[in-house]
DSSP file (Angstrom, degrees, kcal/mol; ACC not computed):
  #  RESIDUE AA STRUCTURE BP1 BP2  ACC     N-H-->O    O-->H-N    N-H-->O    O-->H-N    TCO  KAPPA ALPHA  PHI   PSI    X-CA   Y-CA   Z-CA
    1    1 A M              0   0    0      0, 0.0     2,-0.4     0, 0.0     0, 0.0   0.000 360.0 360.0 360.0 135.8  194.8    5.5  -53.6
    2    2 A V        -     0   0    0      1,-0.1     2,-0.0     2,-0.0     5,-0.0  -0.709 360.0-121.5 -87.7 134.3  194.2    8.6  -55.9
    3    3 A N     >  -     0   0    0     -2,-0.4     4,-1.8     1,-0.1     5,-0.1  -0.312  20.8-112.9 -73.9 159.2  197.4   10.3  -57.1
    4    4 A L  H  > S+     0   0    0      1,-0.2     4,-2.5     2,-0.2     5,-0.2   0.889 114.6  53.3 -62.2 -44.5  198.0   13.9  -56.2
    5    5 A T  H  > S+     0   0    0      1,-0.2     4,-2.5     2,-0.2    -1,-0.2   0.890 108.9  52.0 -64.0 -38.8  197.8   15.2  -59.9
    6    6 A L  H  > S+     0   0    0      2,-0.2     4,-2.9     1,-0.2     5,-0.2   0.904 108.9  50.8 -61.7 -41.8  194.3   13.4  -60.2
    7    7 A I  H  X S+     0   0    0     -4,-1.8     4,-2.4     2,-0.2    -2,-0.2   0.896 112.2  45.4 -55.0 -48.8  193.1   15.1  -57.1
    8    8 A R  H  X S+     0   0    0     -4,-2.5     4,-2.4     2,-0.2     5,-0.3   0.909 111.3  53.6 -67.2 -41.8  194.2   18.5  -58.3
    9    9 A V  H  X S+     0   0    0     -4,-2.5     4,-2.3     1,-0.2     5,-0.2   0.946 112.5  42.8 -51.8 -54.6  192.7   17.8  -61.7
   10   10 A A  H  X S+     0   0    0     -4,-2.9     4,-2.1     1,-0.2     5,-0.4   0.920 109.3  59.4 -67.4 -38.7  189.2   16.9  -60.2
   11   11 A A  H  X S+     0   0    0     -4,-2.4     4,-1.6     1,-0.2    -1,-0.2   0.953 114.0  34.4 -56.6 -50.5  189.3   19.8  -57.7
   12   12 A F  H  X S+     0   0    0     -4,-2.4     4,-2.5     2,-0.2     5,-0.4   0.857 111.9  62.9 -77.4 -28.8  189.6   22.5  -60.4
   13   13 A F  H  X S+     0   0    0     -4,-2.3     4,-1.8    -5,-0.3     5,-0.3   0.993 113.8  33.4 -48.8 -68.0  187.4   20.6  -62.9
   14   14 A S  H  X S+     0   0    0     -4,-2.1     4,-0.9    -5,-0.2    -1,-0.2   0.878 116.2  60.8 -56.7 -37.2  184.6   20.8  -60.7
   15   15 A I  H  < S+     0   0    0     -4,-1.6     3,-0.3    -5,-0.4    27,-0.2   0.971 117.3  22.4 -61.2 -63.3  185.6   24.2  -59.4
   16   16 A L  H  < S+     0   0    0     -4,-2.5    -1,-0.2     1,-0.2     3,-0.2   0.509 125.2  45.4 -91.2  -4.1  185.6   26.2  -62.5
   17   17 A L  H  < S+     0   0    0     -4,-1.8    -1,-0.2    -5,-0.4    -2,-0.2   0.544  93.4  75.5-110.9  -6.0  183.3   24.3  -64.8
   18   18 A L     <  +     0   0    0     -4,-0.9    36,-0.3    -3,-0.3    -1,-0.1  -0.180  60.6  97.5-122.9  41.5  180.3   23.4  -62.7
   19   19 A F        -     0   0    0     -3,-0.2    20,-0.1    -2,-0.1     2,-0.1  -0.838  55.1-147.0-129.2 103.1  178.0   26.3  -62.1
   20   20 A P        -     0   0    0      0, 0.0     2,-0.4     0, 0.0   136,-0.1  -0.407  12.1-167.3 -66.6 136.3  174.9   26.9  -64.1
   21   21 A I        -     0   0    0    134,-0.3   134,-0.9    -2,-0.1     2,-0.1  -0.989  21.7-125.5-125.9 122.5  173.9   30.5  -64.6
   22   22 A S  B     -A  154   0A   0     -2,-0.4   132,-0.2   132,-0.2     2,-0.1  -0.426  34.6-105.8 -68.7 143.6  170.4   31.2  -66.0
   23   23 A C        +     0   0    0    130,-1.5     2,-0.1    -2,-0.1    -1,-0.1  -0.406  51.2 157.2 -64.0 137.4  170.5   33.4  -69.1
   24   24 A S        -     0   0    0      2,-0.5    -1,-0.1    -2,-0.1     7,-0.0  -0.300  66.6 -52.3-134.4-137.4  169.4   37.0  -68.6
   25   25 A M  S    S+     0   0    0     -2,-0.1     2,-0.2     2,-0.0    -2,-0.1   0.463 108.5  96.5 -88.8   5.3  170.2   40.0  -70.6
   26   26 A K  S    S-     0   0    0      1,-0.1    -2,-0.5     2,-0.0     2,-0.1  -0.569  82.0-102.2 -84.7 154.0  173.9   39.3  -70.4
   27   27 A D     >  -     0   0    0     -2,-0.2     4,-1.8     1,-0.1     3,-0.2  -0.307  30.4-109.1 -71.0 162.7  175.8   37.5  -73.2
   28   28 A D  H  > S+     0   0    0      1,-0.2     4,-2.9     2,-0.2     5,-0.2   0.851 116.4  55.2 -61.8 -39.0  176.8   33.9  -73.0
   29   29 A E  H  > S+     0   0    0      1,-0.2     4,-2.7    67,-0.2    -1,-0.2   0.908 109.3  47.2 -69.6 -37.5  180.6   34.7  -72.6
   30   30 A S  H  > S+     0   0    0      2,-0.2     4,-2.1     1,-0.2    -1,-0.2   0.845 112.7  49.9 -73.2 -30.2  179.9   37.0  -69.6
   31   31 A L  H  X S+     0   0    0     -4,-1.8     4,-2.2     2,-0.2    -2,-0.2   0.942 111.4  46.5 -62.5 -48.4  177.6   34.3  -68.1
   32   32 A I  H  X S+     0   0    0     -4,-2.9     4,-2.7     2,-0.2     5,-0.2   0.935 111.9  54.4 -65.9 -44.4  180.2   31.6  -68.5
   33   33 A G  H  X S+     0   0    0     -4,-2.7     4,-2.2     1,-0.2    -1,-0.2   0.952 111.2  45.2 -49.5 -49.8  182.9   34.1  -67.0
   34   34 A E  H  X S+     0   0    0     -4,-2.1     4,-2.7     1,-0.2    -1,-0.2   0.853 108.7  55.6 -66.1 -33.6  180.7   34.5  -64.0
   35   35 A L  H  X S+     0   0    0     -4,-2.2     4,-2.4     2,-0.2    -1,-0.2   0.921 107.2  50.0 -63.0 -42.4  180.2   30.8  -63.8
   36   36 A I  H  X S+     0   0    0     -4,-2.7     4,-2.6     2,-0.2    -2,-0.2   0.953 111.1  49.7 -53.9 -53.1  183.9   30.3  -63.6
   37   37 A E  H  X S+     0   0    0     -4,-2.2     4,-1.4     1,-0.2    -2,-0.2   0.929 114.3  43.6 -54.5 -53.5  184.2   32.9  -60.9
   38   38 A K  H  X S+     0   0    0     -4,-2.7     4,-2.0     1,-0.2    -1,-0.2   0.834 110.4  54.6 -64.6 -37.8  181.4   31.4  -58.8
   39   39 A A  H  X S+     0   0    0     -4,-2.4     4,-2.2     2,-0.2    -1,-0.2   0.922 104.7  53.7 -66.6 -42.9  182.5   27.9  -59.3
   40   40 A A  H  X S+     0   0    0     -4,-2.6     4,-1.9     1,-0.2    -1,-0.2   0.878 109.5  51.1 -55.7 -39.5  186.0   28.7  -58.0
   41   41 A K  H  X S+     0   0    0     -4,-1.4     4,-1.5     2,-0.2    -1,-0.2   0.889 107.9  49.5 -59.8 -44.0  184.3   30.1  -54.9
   42   42 A L  H  <>S+     0   0    0     -4,-2.0     5,-2.2     1,-0.2     3,-0.2   0.919 110.5  51.7 -63.1 -43.4  182.3   27.0  -54.3
   43   43 A A  H ><5S+     0   0    0     -4,-2.2     3,-1.9     1,-0.3    -1,-0.2   0.910 106.6  54.2 -65.3 -45.3  185.5   24.9  -54.6
   44   44 A E  H 3<5S+     0   0    0     -4,-1.9    41,-0.4     1,-0.3    -1,-0.3   0.791 109.7  47.3 -60.4 -28.8  187.2   27.2  -52.0
   45   45 A E  T 3<5S-     0   0    0     -4,-1.5    -1,-0.3    -3,-0.2    -2,-0.2   0.314 112.4-124.9 -90.9   8.4  184.3   26.5  -49.7
   46   46 A H  T < 5 +     0   0    0     -3,-1.9     2,-1.3     1,-0.2    -3,-0.2   0.831  49.7 161.7  40.8  52.7  184.6   22.7  -50.5
   47   47 A D     >< +     0   0    0     -5,-2.2     4,-1.8     1,-0.2    -1,-0.2  -0.684   2.6 165.2 -96.2  81.7  181.0   22.5  -51.5
   48   48 A V  H  > S+     0   0    0     -2,-1.3     4,-2.7     1,-0.2     5,-0.3   0.922  70.3  56.9 -63.8 -41.5  181.3   19.1  -53.4
   49   49 A K  H  > S+     0   0    0      1,-0.2     4,-1.7    -3,-0.2    -1,-0.2   0.925 109.6  43.4 -59.3 -47.7  177.6   18.5  -53.6
   50   50 A E  H  > S+     0   0    0      2,-0.2     4,-0.8     1,-0.2    -1,-0.2   0.829 113.7  51.2 -66.7 -33.8  176.8   21.8  -55.3
   51   51 A L  H >< S+     0   0    0     -4,-1.8     3,-0.9     1,-0.2    -2,-0.2   0.940 112.5  45.4 -68.3 -46.0  179.8   21.5  -57.8
   52   52 A V  H >< S+     0   0    0     -4,-2.7     3,-1.5     1,-0.2    -2,-0.2   0.871 106.9  59.7 -64.7 -37.1  178.8   18.1  -58.8
   53   53 A K  H 3< S+     0   0    0     -4,-1.7    -1,-0.2    -5,-0.3    -2,-0.2   0.755  98.1  62.4 -59.8 -27.9  175.1   19.1  -59.1
   54   54 A L  T << S+     0   0    0     -3,-0.9   103,-0.9    -4,-0.8    -1,-0.3   0.246  83.7  95.0 -93.1   8.1  176.2   21.7  -61.7
   55   55 A T  E <  S-b  157   0A   0     -3,-1.5   103,-0.2   101,-0.2     2,-0.1  -0.607  83.8 -98.8 -91.2 162.2  177.5   19.3  -64.3
   56   56 A A  E >   -     0   0A   0    101,-2.7     3,-1.9    -2,-0.2    12,-0.1  -0.382  39.6-108.5 -67.8 154.9  175.6   17.9  -67.3
   57   57 A E  E 3  S+     0   0A   0      1,-0.3    11,-0.3    -2,-0.1    -1,-0.1   0.852 122.3  46.3 -52.7 -34.7  174.2   14.3  -66.7
   58   58 A D  E 3  S+     0   0A   0      9,-0.1    -1,-0.3    10,-0.1    -2,-0.1   0.009  86.4 157.9-103.7  31.4  176.7   13.0  -69.1
   59   59 A F  E <   -     0   0A   0     -3,-1.9     2,-0.3    98,-0.1     9,-0.3  -0.154  19.5-168.6 -48.1 141.1  179.7   14.9  -67.5
   60   60 A Q  E     -b  159   0A   0     98,-1.5   100,-2.3     7,-0.1     2,-0.5  -0.985  11.4-157.0-135.5 128.6  183.1   13.6  -68.1
   61   61 A A  E   > -bC 160  66A   0      5,-2.4     5,-2.7    -2,-0.3     4,-0.2  -0.919  33.0-119.0-102.7 130.1  186.5   14.7  -66.4
   62   62 A L  E   5S+b  161   0A   0     98,-3.6   100,-2.4    -2,-0.5     2,-0.1  -0.904  82.2  44.5-123.4 149.7  189.6   13.9  -68.4
   63   63 A P  T   5S+     0   0    0      0, 0.0     3,-0.1     0, 0.0    -1,-0.1   0.483 127.7  24.2 -76.8 151.3  192.0   12.4  -68.2
   64   64 A G  T   5S-     0   0    0      1,-0.1    -2,-0.2    -2,-0.1    -3,-0.0   0.204 101.8-110.3 118.1 -15.6  190.6    9.3  -66.9
   65   65 A R  T   5 -     0   0    0     -4,-0.2     2,-0.4     1,-0.2    -3,-0.2   0.938  49.4-177.8  49.4  54.5  187.0    9.7  -68.2
   66   66 A H  B   < -C   61   0A   0     -5,-2.7    -5,-2.4    -3,-0.1    -1,-0.2  -0.662  13.1-147.9 -82.6 132.1  185.5   10.2  -64.6
   67   67 A D     >  -     0   0    0     -2,-0.4     4,-2.6    -7,-0.2     5,-0.2  -0.221  37.8 -81.7 -86.9-171.3  181.8   10.6  -64.6
   68   68 A R  H  > S+     0   0    0     -9,-0.3     4,-2.1   -11,-0.3     5,-0.1   0.868 128.6  48.4 -54.4 -48.8  179.9   12.8  -62.0
   69   69 A Q  H  > S+     0   0    0      2,-0.2     4,-1.5     1,-0.2    -1,-0.2   0.853 113.0  46.0 -63.4 -46.0  179.9   10.2  -59.2
   70   70 A E  H  > S+     0   0    0      2,-0.2     4,-2.2     1,-0.2    -2,-0.2   0.905 112.7  52.3 -71.6 -44.0  183.7    9.5  -59.5
   71   71 A T  H  X S+     0   0    0     -4,-2.6     4,-3.2     1,-0.2    -2,-0.2   0.894 104.7  56.2 -57.8 -42.7  184.4   13.3  -59.7
   72   72 A K  H  X S+     0   0    0     -4,-2.1     4,-1.6     1,-0.2    -1,-0.2   0.898 109.7  44.9 -61.7 -42.0  182.4   13.8  -56.5
   73   73 A K  H  X S+     0   0    0     -4,-1.5     4,-2.4     2,-0.2    -1,-0.2   0.867 114.3  49.1 -65.5 -37.4  184.7   11.2  -54.6
   74   74 A I  H  X S+     0   0    0     -4,-2.2     4,-2.7     1,-0.2    -2,-0.2   0.946 109.1  52.2 -75.8 -39.7  187.9   12.7  -56.1
   75   75 A L  H  X S+     0   0    0     -4,-3.2     4,-3.0     2,-0.2     5,-0.3   0.918 107.7  53.3 -54.6 -41.8  186.8   16.2  -55.1
   76   76 A W  H  X S+     0   0    0     -4,-1.6     4,-2.2     1,-0.2    -2,-0.2   0.940 111.6  44.5 -54.3 -52.8  186.2   15.0  -51.6
   77   77 A W  H  X S+     0   0    0     -4,-2.4     4,-1.7     2,-0.2    -1,-0.2   0.874 113.2  51.7 -58.3 -39.6  189.6   13.6  -51.4
   78   78 A A  H  X S+     0   0    0     -4,-2.7     4,-3.0     2,-0.2     5,-0.3   0.947 110.1  48.0 -62.7 -52.2  191.2   16.7  -53.0
   79   79 A F  H  X S+     0   0    0     -4,-3.0     4,-2.8     1,-0.3    -1,-0.2   0.928 110.4  51.4 -58.8 -47.6  189.5   19.1  -50.6
   80   80 A R  H  < S+     0   0    0     -4,-2.2    -1,-0.3    -5,-0.3    -2,-0.2   0.848 112.1  47.6 -62.4 -32.1  190.5   17.0  -47.6
   81   81 A H  H  < S+     0   0    0     -4,-1.7    -2,-0.2    -5,-0.2    -1,-0.2   0.951 116.3  42.1 -77.9 -45.3  194.2   17.0  -48.8
   82   82 A Y  H  < S-     0   0    0     -4,-3.0     2,-0.4     1,-0.2    -2,-0.2   0.926  83.7-169.3 -64.0 -44.4  194.4   20.7  -49.5
   83   83 A G     <  +     0   0    0     -4,-2.8     2,-0.5    -5,-0.3    -1,-0.2  -0.735  65.7   3.3  85.0-139.0  192.5   21.9  -46.4
   84   84 A E  S    S+     0   0    0     -2,-0.4    30,-1.9    -4,-0.1     2,-0.3  -0.695  86.2 156.3 -86.9 130.5  191.8   25.6  -46.9
   85   85 A F  E     -G  113   0B   0     -2,-0.5     2,-0.3   -41,-0.4    28,-0.2  -0.834  32.3-142.1-137.6 170.3  192.9   26.9  -50.3
   86   86 A K  E     -G  112   0B   0     26,-2.6    26,-2.5    -2,-0.3     2,-0.5  -0.996  17.2-133.8-136.0 145.8  192.4   29.6  -52.8
   87   87 A I  E     -G  111   0B   0     -2,-0.3     2,-0.5    24,-0.2    24,-0.2  -0.843  17.5-163.9-103.8 132.5  192.4   29.4  -56.6
   88   88 A L  E     +G  110   0B   0     22,-2.9    22,-1.8    -2,-0.5    -2,-0.0  -0.932  20.8 149.4-114.8 134.9  194.3   31.9  -58.6
   89   89 A Y        -     0   0    0     -2,-0.5    20,-0.2    20,-0.2     2,-0.0  -0.992  37.6-119.5-155.2 156.2  193.8   32.4  -62.3
   90   90 A P        -     0   0    0      0, 0.0    36,-0.2     0, 0.0    35,-0.1  -0.185  63.2 -56.3 -79.5 178.7  193.9   35.0  -65.0
   91   91 A E        -     0   0    0     34,-2.7    17,-0.1    33,-0.2     2,-0.1  -0.413  66.1-121.1 -60.8 132.1  191.0   36.0  -67.1
   92   92 A P        -     0   0    0      0, 0.0     2,-0.7     0, 0.0    15,-0.2  -0.394  14.8-120.9 -76.3 153.9  189.7   32.8  -68.9
   93   93 A S  E     -D  106   0A   0     13,-2.7    13,-1.8    -2,-0.1     2,-0.4  -0.881  37.6-173.6 -92.3 111.2  189.5   32.5  -72.6
   94   94 A I  E     -D  105   0A   0     -2,-0.7     2,-0.5    11,-0.2    11,-0.2  -0.862  17.3-173.0-118.3 136.8  185.9   31.9  -73.6
   95   95 A D  E     +D  104   0A   0      9,-2.9     9,-2.5    -2,-0.4     2,-0.4  -0.947  17.3 156.9-130.9 107.1  184.3   31.1  -77.0
   96   96 A A  E     -D  103   0A   0     -2,-0.5   -67,-0.2     7,-0.2     7,-0.2  -0.943  34.9-135.6-136.7 114.8  180.5   31.0  -77.2
   97   97 A A    >   -     0   0    0      5,-0.6     3,-1.2    -2,-0.4     5,-0.1  -0.375  23.1-121.3 -60.0 141.6  178.7   31.5  -80.5
   98   98 A E  T 3  S+     0   0    0      1,-0.3    -1,-0.1    -2,-0.1   -70,-0.1   0.854 109.2  30.4 -59.7 -37.1  175.8   33.9  -80.2
   99   99 A T  T 3  S+     0   0    0      3,-0.0    -1,-0.3     2,-0.0     2,-0.2   0.324 100.8 103.7-106.5  12.2  173.3   31.3  -81.4
  100  100 A S    <   -     0   0    0     -3,-1.2    49,-0.0     2,-0.2    -4,-0.0  -0.513  60.2-148.7 -96.3 157.4  174.9   28.2  -80.2
  101  101 A R  S    S+     0   0    0     -2,-0.2    49,-2.7    48,-0.0     2,-0.3   0.174  82.2  67.5-105.5  16.6  174.0   25.9  -77.2
  102  102 A A  E     + E   0 149A   0     47,-0.2    -5,-0.6    -5,-0.1     2,-0.3  -0.959  56.0 166.3-132.5 158.4  177.6   25.0  -76.8
  103  103 A A  E     -DE  96 148A   0     45,-1.5    45,-2.4    -2,-0.3     2,-0.3  -0.945  19.1-140.8-154.1 173.9  180.7   26.8  -75.8
  104  104 A T  E     -DE  95 147A   0     -9,-2.5    -9,-2.9    -2,-0.3     2,-0.3  -0.965  11.7-171.2-140.1 161.3  184.4   26.3  -74.7
  105  105 A A  E     -DE  94 146A   0     41,-1.8    41,-2.8    -2,-0.3     2,-0.4  -0.974  11.3-154.1-141.6 152.0  186.7   27.9  -72.1
  106  106 A R  E     -DE  93 145A   0    -13,-1.8   -13,-2.7    -2,-0.3     2,-0.4  -0.995  17.1-177.2-128.1 130.8  190.3   27.7  -71.3
  107  107 A V  E     - E   0 144A   0     37,-2.4    37,-3.3    -2,-0.4     2,-0.4  -0.989  15.3-158.0-126.9 120.4  191.5   28.5  -67.8
  108  108 A Y  E     + E   0 143A   0     -2,-0.4     2,-0.3    35,-0.2    35,-0.2  -0.828  33.7 155.0 -92.7 134.3  195.0   28.6  -66.4
  109  109 A F  E     - E   0 142A   0     33,-2.1    33,-1.8    -2,-0.4     2,-0.3  -0.978  31.9-158.2-153.4 164.2  195.1   28.2  -62.7
  110  110 A L  E     -G   88   0B   0    -22,-1.8   -22,-2.9    -2,-0.3     2,-0.5  -0.978  19.9-132.5-142.5 157.1  197.0   27.2  -59.6
  111  111 A I  E     +G   87   0B   0     29,-0.3     2,-0.3    -2,-0.3   -24,-0.2  -0.944  30.4 175.6-107.0 125.8  195.8   26.1  -56.0
  112  112 A V  E     -G   86   0B   0    -26,-2.5   -26,-2.6    -2,-0.5     4,-0.0  -0.938  39.8 -86.0-129.9 150.5  197.6   27.8  -53.1
  113  113 A R  E >   -G   85   0B   0     -2,-0.3     3,-1.9   -28,-0.2   -28,-0.3  -0.229  46.8-110.4 -52.4 151.4  197.1   27.6  -49.3
  114  114 A K  T 3  S+     0   0    0    -30,-1.9   -29,-0.1     1,-0.3    -1,-0.1   0.799 115.9  49.9 -59.9 -32.7  194.6   30.1  -48.2
  115  115 A D  T 3  S+     0   0    0    -31,-0.2     2,-0.3     2,-0.0    -1,-0.3   0.301  89.8  99.9 -95.1  17.0  197.2   32.3  -46.5
  116  116 A H    <   -     0   0    0     -3,-1.9     2,-0.4    -4,-0.0    -4,-0.1  -0.717  52.3-168.7 -93.4 149.6  199.6   32.5  -49.4
  117  117 A S        -     0   0    0     -2,-0.3     2,-0.6     2,-0.0    -2,-0.0  -0.997  20.4-152.2-145.1 144.8  199.7   35.5  -51.6
  118  118 A Y    >   -     0   0    0     -2,-0.4     3,-1.2     0, 0.0     4,-0.4  -0.951  26.3-137.8-110.2 107.7  201.4   36.4  -54.9
  119  119 A L  T 3  S+     0   0    0     -2,-0.6    -2,-0.0     1,-0.2     0, 0.0  -0.426  84.4  19.9 -69.7 133.6  202.0   40.1  -55.1
  120  120 A G  T >> S+     0   0    0     -2,-0.1     3,-0.6     1,-0.0     4,-0.5   0.270  86.8 111.3  96.6 -15.1  201.1   41.6  -58.6
  121  121 A L  G X4 S+     0   0    0     -3,-1.2     3,-1.3     1,-0.2     4,-0.3   0.883  73.3  55.5 -64.9 -40.3  198.8   38.9  -59.9
  122  122 A K  G >4 S+     0   0    0     -4,-0.4     3,-1.2     1,-0.3    -1,-0.2   0.873 104.0  55.4 -59.1 -32.3  195.6   40.9  -59.8
  123  123 A E  G <4 S+     0   0    0     -3,-0.6    -1,-0.3     1,-0.2     3,-0.2   0.663 107.0  51.0 -75.5 -15.8  197.2   43.5  -61.9
  124  124 A L  G X< S+     0   0    0     -3,-1.3     3,-2.5    -4,-0.5     7,-0.4   0.274  75.9 109.5-100.9   4.2  198.0   40.8  -64.6
  125  125 A Y  T <  S+     0   0    0     -3,-1.2   -34,-2.7    -4,-0.3    -1,-0.1   0.883  79.3  45.5 -54.9 -38.7  194.5   39.4  -64.8
  126  126 A K  T 3  S+     0   0    0     -4,-0.2    -1,-0.3    -3,-0.2    -2,-0.1   0.383 108.6  63.8 -83.9   6.3  193.8   40.8  -68.2
  127  127 A D    <>  +     0   0    0     -3,-2.5     4,-2.5     1,-0.1     3,-0.3  -0.683  59.2 175.7-132.4  80.5  197.2   39.5  -69.5
  128  128 A P  H  > S+     0   0    0      0, 0.0     4,-2.8     0, 0.0     5,-0.2   0.851  79.7  55.6 -61.8 -34.7  197.2   35.6  -69.2
  129  129 A E  H  > S+     0   0    0      1,-0.2     4,-2.4     2,-0.2     5,-0.1   0.953 112.3  41.5 -65.5 -48.0  200.7   35.3  -70.9
  130  130 A A  H  > S+     0   0    0     -3,-0.3     4,-2.4     2,-0.2    -1,-0.2   0.886 113.9  53.9 -70.7 -34.9  202.3   37.6  -68.3
  131  131 A W  H  X S+     0   0    0     -4,-2.5     4,-3.1    -7,-0.4     5,-0.3   0.973 109.8  47.7 -50.7 -56.3  200.2   35.9  -65.5
  132  132 A L  H  X S+     0   0    0     -4,-2.8     4,-2.9     1,-0.2    -2,-0.2   0.908 111.6  49.8 -57.1 -49.3  201.6   32.5  -66.5
  133  133 A E  H  X S+     0   0    0     -4,-2.4     4,-0.5    -5,-0.2    -1,-0.2   0.900 113.0  46.1 -56.8 -46.1  205.1   33.8  -66.7
  134  134 A E  H >< S+     0   0    0     -4,-2.4     3,-1.0     1,-0.2     4,-0.3   0.957 119.7  38.3 -65.2 -52.6  204.9   35.3  -63.2
  135  135 A V  H >X S+     0   0    0     -4,-3.1     3,-2.0     1,-0.2     4,-1.2   0.881 104.4  67.6 -66.4 -35.0  203.3   32.3  -61.5
  136  136 A G  H 3< S+     0   0    0     -4,-2.9    -1,-0.2    -5,-0.3    -2,-0.2   0.703  90.0  68.0 -63.8 -17.6  205.2   29.7  -63.4
  137  137 A K  T << S+     0   0    0     -3,-1.0    -1,-0.3    -4,-0.5    -2,-0.2   0.766 119.6  13.6 -72.2 -22.0  208.4   30.9  -61.5
  138  138 A N  T <4 S+     0   0    0     -3,-2.0     2,-0.3    -4,-0.3    -2,-0.2   0.292 120.3  49.1-137.2   6.6  207.2   29.6  -58.1
  139  139 A A  S  < S-     0   0    0     -4,-1.2     2,-0.5   -27,-0.0    -1,-0.1  -0.971  77.6 -99.9-150.7 162.0  204.1   27.2  -58.6
  140  140 A D        -     0   0    0     -2,-0.3   -29,-0.3   -29,-0.2     2,-0.3  -0.749  44.8-153.2 -83.3 124.9  202.7   24.2  -60.5
  141  141 A L        -     0   0    0     -2,-0.5    24,-1.9    24,-0.2     2,-0.3  -0.665  12.7-171.7-100.0 150.0  200.5   25.5  -63.3
  142  142 A Y  E     -EF 109 164A   0    -33,-1.8   -33,-2.1    -2,-0.3     2,-0.4  -0.964  15.3-144.9-133.0 160.8  197.5   23.8  -65.0
  143  143 A R  E     -EF 108 163A   0     20,-2.7    20,-2.8    -2,-0.3     2,-0.5  -0.997  13.1-159.5-125.0 127.6  195.4   24.5  -67.9
  144  144 A L  E     -EF 107 162A   0    -37,-3.3   -37,-2.4    -2,-0.4     2,-0.6  -0.941   1.0-160.4-115.0 123.1  191.7   23.5  -67.7
  145  145 A G  E     -EF 106 161A   0     16,-3.0    16,-3.2    -2,-0.5     2,-0.4  -0.896  13.4-161.9-100.5 127.9  189.7   23.1  -71.0
  146  146 A L  E     -EF 105 160A   0    -41,-2.8   -41,-1.8    -2,-0.6     2,-0.4  -0.874  13.8-163.5-110.1 137.2  186.0   23.4  -70.5
  147  147 A D  E     -EF 104 159A   0     12,-2.1    11,-2.6    -2,-0.4    12,-1.7  -0.996  19.8-167.6-110.9 122.4  183.2   22.2  -72.8
  148  148 A F  E     -EF 103 157A   0    -45,-2.4   -45,-1.5    -2,-0.4     2,-0.4  -0.805   9.1-165.6-108.3 153.4  179.8   23.8  -71.9
  149  149 A V  E     -EF 102 156A   0      7,-2.6     7,-2.4    -2,-0.3     2,-0.6  -0.992  19.6-130.0-133.0 146.9  176.3   22.9  -73.1
  150  150 A K  E     + F   0 155A   0    -49,-2.7     2,-0.5    -2,-0.4     5,-0.2  -0.843  29.2 176.7 -97.7 120.3  173.2   25.0  -72.7
  151  151 A K  E >   - F   0 154A   0      3,-2.7     3,-2.2    -2,-0.6    -2,-0.0  -0.982  69.5 -19.8-130.8 119.6  170.3   23.1  -71.2
  152  152 A D  T 3  S-     0   0    0     -2,-0.5    -1,-0.1     1,-0.3     3,-0.1   0.794 129.6 -48.9  56.9  31.5  167.0   24.8  -70.4
  153  153 A G  T 3  S+     0   0    0      1,-0.2  -130,-1.5  -131,-0.1     2,-0.4   0.391 117.8 108.2  92.4  -3.0  168.7   28.2  -70.4
  154  154 A D  E <   -AF  22 151A   0     -3,-2.2    -3,-2.7  -132,-0.2     2,-0.5  -0.857  66.3-130.7-111.9 139.5  171.6   27.2  -68.1
  155  155 A W  E     - F   0 150A   0   -134,-0.9     2,-0.3    -2,-0.4  -134,-0.3  -0.742  31.5-179.0 -84.5 131.8  175.2   26.6  -68.9
  156  156 A L  E     - F   0 149A   0     -7,-2.4    -7,-2.6    -2,-0.5     2,-0.5  -0.910  31.2-113.2-127.9 149.8  176.5   23.2  -67.6
  157  157 A V  E     +bF  55 148A   0   -103,-0.9  -101,-2.7    -2,-0.3    -9,-0.2  -0.763  34.8 170.3 -82.0 122.9  179.9   21.7  -67.8
  158  158 A K  E     +     0   0A   0    -11,-2.6   -98,-1.5    -2,-0.5     2,-0.4   0.758  68.6  20.0-105.6 -34.9  179.9   18.6  -70.0
  159  159 A I  E     -bF  60 147A   0    -12,-1.7   -12,-2.1  -100,-0.2     2,-0.5  -0.996  58.9-172.0-139.0 135.0  183.7   18.0  -70.4
  160  160 A A  E     -bF  61 146A   0   -100,-2.3   -98,-3.6    -2,-0.4     2,-0.6  -0.981   6.9-167.8-125.9 120.4  186.6   19.2  -68.2
  161  161 A R  E     -bF  62 145A   0    -16,-3.2   -16,-3.0    -2,-0.5     2,-0.5  -0.940   4.5-161.8-113.4 115.0  190.2   18.5  -69.4
  162  162 A L  E     + F   0 144A   0   -100,-2.4   -18,-0.2    -2,-0.6  -153,-0.1  -0.825  10.6 178.4 -99.9 128.6  192.9   19.1  -67.0
  163  163 A E  E     - F   0 143A   0    -20,-2.8   -20,-2.7    -2,-0.5     2,-0.1  -0.996  17.1-145.5-124.9 127.0  196.6   19.5  -68.3
  164  164 A P  E     - F   0 142A   0      0, 0.0     7,-1.7     0, 0.0     2,-0.5  -0.448  29.5-104.7 -75.6 163.4  199.6   20.1  -66.0
  165  165 A F  B     -H  170   0C   0    -24,-1.9     5,-0.2     5,-0.2   -24,-0.2  -0.788  31.1-168.0 -87.7 126.1  202.4   22.3  -67.2
  166  166 A R        -     0   0    0      3,-4.1     2,-1.2    -2,-0.5     4,-0.1  -0.150  51.3 -91.3-111.0  39.0  205.5   20.1  -68.2
  167  167 A G  S    S+     0   0    0      1,-0.2     3,-0.1     2,-0.1    -2,-0.1  -0.306 122.6  37.9  95.3 -52.4  208.1   22.7  -68.5
  168  168 A L  S    S-     0   0    0     -2,-1.2     2,-0.3     1,-0.3    -1,-0.2   0.445 128.8 -29.7-113.1   0.0  207.8   23.5  -72.1
  169  169 A G  S    S-     0   0    0      2,-0.1    -3,-4.1    -5,-0.0     2,-0.3  -0.975  74.7 -68.6 169.6-176.0  204.0   23.3  -72.5
  170  170 A F  B     +H  165   0C   0     -2,-0.3    -5,-0.2    -5,-0.2   -28,-0.1  -0.744  59.5 132.0-103.5 146.3  200.8   21.7  -71.2
  171  171 A G              0   0    0     -7,-1.7    -2,-0.1    -2,-0.3   -28,-0.1  -0.942 360.0 360.0 177.4 165.2  200.1   18.0  -71.8
  172  172 A P              0   0    0      0, 0.0    -7,-0.1     0, 0.0    -2,-0.0   0.474 360.0 360.0 -65.4 360.0  198.9   14.8  -70.0
């Protein structure tokens, strides 16, 4: 049986990290930000097939070193467990060098039932520290570290590292 933390990890891994976007006139950081937003929507729609399709061939979800196929199974279980949900997160921290084919992102998030709301979080989107402080009062928080690779003009998630909040910080 898959434990709940692993389910949560896999759900958001695939959610935020797994949506390739073709390069256009936008800079890479903007494209990755849009990728994260669209991937969260795919997760909320429980679209496992599309989420897994959007990872690199050698994708790994950590901890546990889960490949694409294993992540697909974990996502199915997670979506079944959560039912209808939404993902809340502040603005991600994204680092993409202009001439590089690799990038990283850090996303703090929580998963809540679709009908649940947190007043004032939208106003804190551009202030991740204040967002974390407000959400941490009433929910389990996670940090997702993402490593992206650019292949044929598209950004793909190569590695996703999920870390739960442990009271004094994030860690496995």
